[in-house]
N, C-alpha and C positions, 0 to 999 in steps of 0.2 A: 684364407691368406696363403700365398705361395710358400712352399717350404724353402728353407735356406740351406745351401750346401757349402760346407767348409772342407778344405783339404789341410790336413795337419802337416804333410810333407810336400815339398815342391815336386809335384808330378805333372809337369806342364802338358805332356802329350796325352796322358790319361784324362786329365781334366778337360782338355780340348775335345777329345773323342766323346767323353761322357756328355758334355753340354750339347754337342752336335746330335747325339742320339736322343737326348731329352727333347730337343726342338723338333726332331723328326717324329717323335712320338706325341708331339703337341702337349707336353707337360710343362706347365708354368713353374718357374723356380727363380730364386734369387741367389746370385753368387755372393757368399759371405766372406768377410775378411777376419782373420784371427791373427793375433800377434803372439808368436811363441819365441821364447828366449832361453838360452842356456848360459848361465853366468860362469865366471872364472872358477868358482868352487864346485861347478857341475850341478848346482841346484837349478831348477827350471821354473818358468812361469808361463801361463796361457791366459790371455784376455781377449774378449771379442770386441772388434772394432765396429761390428754391425749390431744394431739393436735386435735382440732375439726374444724379448718379453712376449709371452703368449704365442710363440711361434713353434712350428715343428722344424727341428734342425737335423741335418745329416752330417756326420763327421766321417770323412773318408780317410782311412789310414791303413798302413801295412806295418803293424808294430812287431817287427821281427827282432828287436833287441830291447834291453831293459830301459834305455832312455826313451824309446818310442812308447813303450808300455806306460811309463810314468807320465809322459806328456799327454797320452790319451786320458789317463785318470784325471789329470789336472784340467783338461779341456771339458770333460764331462762334469766335473765338480763346478767349474766356472759357469757352465751353461745352466746348471741347476740353480746356482745362486743368482743368476741373471734373469731367472723367471721363465725359461723356455718351457713350453707346454709338453713337447715330446722331444726326447734326446735319443737319436738312433745312430749308433756307430755302424759304419759300413766297413767291416774288417776284412780286407781283401785276402789277408793271410793270417790265420788264427795261430797266435804263438802258443807254444807248449802243446800243440795239437797231438803230438805223439805220446804225451804223458797223459793217457786217458784211463789208466788203471795203475794199481800199485804193483810194480814189478819186483820190488824188494820188500821183505817183511816189515821194515820200518821206513819205507820210502814215501815220498810225497806224490800227489796227483796234481801235476802242474796245470793241466787243462781246467780242472775244477777251480783252482785258485784264481786263474784269469777270469773265469765266469763270475765268481763271487766278487772280484774286484770291480768289474764293470757294473754289475747289478747293484752293489752297495754304494757305488759312487752316484748312481742316479740314472743309468741307461734305462729307457722304457721298453726298448726292444733292440734286437741286433740283426744285422744282415751278414751272413758268413758265406764263404766260398769253398766248396769241395773239401769238407773236413776229412781229416785222416781217419777218424772213426765217427760213425753216425751217433754213437751214444753220447758224444760230447754235447749234443743238444739237450740232453737230460740234466746237464750241470746247471742249466739256467731255469729260473722260475719266471722269466719274462718271455714274450714271444720271440721265437727264433725263425728267421727266414733263411733257409739253406739253399744256395744256388749250386747245383751239382755240376760236375765237369762234363757230363754227357751232353748237356745243353750247349756247351761252348765249342765242342769239337766234332759234332756229328757230320757237318758238311765236309770238314777236312778228311774224315775217315772215308766218306762216300766218294769224294774226289780221288783220294789215293787208291781206293779199290778200283776205280775206273782206269786210272793211270797205269796200274799194274796189270791190266787186262783181267780183272776179277781174280787176281791171284793172292789177295790179302788174307792174312790170318792174324787174329788178335792174340796177344799173350799177356797173361797175368804173371807178374814177376814173383809173386808168392801167394800162398793160400789165402791170406787176408785180403788181397786185392781182387779175388775172383768175383765177388759180388759186384764190385765196381765195374769190372770189365764186362760182365753180363749186362749191366745197365747200359753201357755204351752199345753193345751188340743189339740189344732190344730196341734202343732208340733209333739206331740206323735201320733196323728191320722195319720199324713202324713207319718211318718217313720215306725210305728209298727202296724198300722191299729187297734188301740184300741180306741173305742168310749167311753171316760170316762165321767161320769155324773158330774155335778157341783152343789154346794150349795153356799149360801152367808150368811154372818152374817151382819146384820144391827146394827150398834152401835151408841150410843149417847155419845159424849165426853164432860166431864165437863171442862177439861183443858188439856194441853199437858201431855201425859203419864197417864191420868186418865179417865177411862170409867165409865159412869153412868149405862147404861143398854145395853144388847145385845138381839137381836131377830134373830133366825135362820130362813132363808127362804129356805125351802127344807127339805127333810127327810134323816136322816143319820142312821136310826135304823139298827143295826147289820152290819154297814159298817165300813171299815177301811178308815179313813179320812186323807187326806193330805192337811194341810194349806199351802198356798203359798203366800209369801210376799217378798218385796225387801229388807227389813231390820228389825232387831230386836234390839231395843235399851235397855230399862230396862227389857223387856220381860214380864212386868206386863199384858199388853193387850193380848199377845200371850198365856200366861198361863191361863188367864181368859177365852179366847176363847176355849182353849182345854178342860177346865173344863165344859164349857157350852155344848160343843159337846158331851162329855161323859154323861152329865146329860140328853141330848136329845136322848140317846140310841146308840151312836157310839160304835162300838166294840173296836176300838183303834184310837188314834190320833197321827199323826206325823207332822213335819213341815219342809218345804224347805224355807230357807232364803238366799238371795244372800249375804247380808252384815251383818256380826255379829258384830254390834257395842258393844253390851253386856256391857253397863255401869252400875255403881252402883252395886246393888245386883242381877244382871241378871243371873249370873251363879248359884247362890244359888237357885233362883227361878226355873231355868230349872231343877236343880238336884232334887228339891222337887215336881216337877210338874207331871202331869199325861201323859206327852208326851212320846210316845214309842221311837221315833227317832227324832233327831234334826240335819238336814243337813244344812251346810252353807259353803261358799267358803272361800278361804284364801285371799280375797280382803283386809282384815284387819288382822293384827297379833292378834291372840287370846291368846297366852300364853300356858304354859304347864299344868297348874292346879291352884287350889286355896285351901285355908284352910277354913274348915267349922267346927267350934268348935275345937275338938282335932283331927279331921280327915284331911288328905290331899287328895283331890279329883283330880285324873288325868283327864285332859281335854277330853281324849278319852272316858271316861265313859259317857260324856254328849254330845259331839259334834262329828258328822261324817263330816270330812272336805273334800271338793271337790275343787280341784285346778283350778284356772282360767288360768294357764300357757298355755294351748293349745289355748285358746281364744286370749291371747296376741300374741302368735306365729302366729295365722291366720291373725291378723290385721297387724303385721309387714310384713308377707309374701305378703299380698295383696298390701301393699304400695310399698315394695321393688321390686316386680315383675310386678307391674301394672296389677294386677288381681282383679276382682270384689270380695270384701270380702264376699258379699252375696252368691256368687257361692261357696266359700270355706266352707260356713256354711250349705250348702244344705244337704249333706250326713250325715250318722251316724258317 
């Protein structure tokens, strides 16, 4: 029987793109309906309007706040009680992904708490996108399908390299992101035969979202630099990194970010920054624009959005047709 796909949030554009990709891949599916409510006392409910007994269901969600996390738990519980055979959350943005270890002697590990919640509710496997730390997969005792960012942006990097007359250099914004950037570089090298150089910024952090100093390791003089990272939250660090690279002689600086959290004054910072291009996926809803003083700034003036719909479709195809998802990701 065809799998049933549910969206917990109203993501009209992402839904349309996903269904289009699935049809292109010749994957049969059913669009499911789920009723979600938030009552006046802020309690919630989730119930399925589509019969799911004995079926494989996918729940697409980006639970970036406590309400969405709770709604996802309710949806999984409702599916289990309604007799679903397989319950597979497609979590486009993994909440508490940065809490992957105990930073304080008596602190919590938020990423593990989320994994246990999903597993204990009844998820049979999960599909995740570009995790902040690979070890988060180890928090689960159920199958984890991890769709990495390098598969979403390889064509953009290759095109940008050509547009800059092969003057592109990749930049890791900190030591922790070096492995990620190497993965991007190796992916582009294998598909397009471009051997892109890399640099790294060593930064000292005072506290969360606040940097003390940055030191560039490598030379960016007269180079078009592409910063690569998994997420941009307040964008304070990203903008400071871009300014530092320009001060060190970079010709231009752009950024590729998988998850545009963009909290607080992030959009204003991006608008006023020295970044030439800011690419991010639709793993999180970004909105249509924002007001800056007396001006309304359209989001397209700041963000170039890249859809993850094809990556979701590949994951669903792999599961539905028992094909290695890694094989589906090999080609261009």
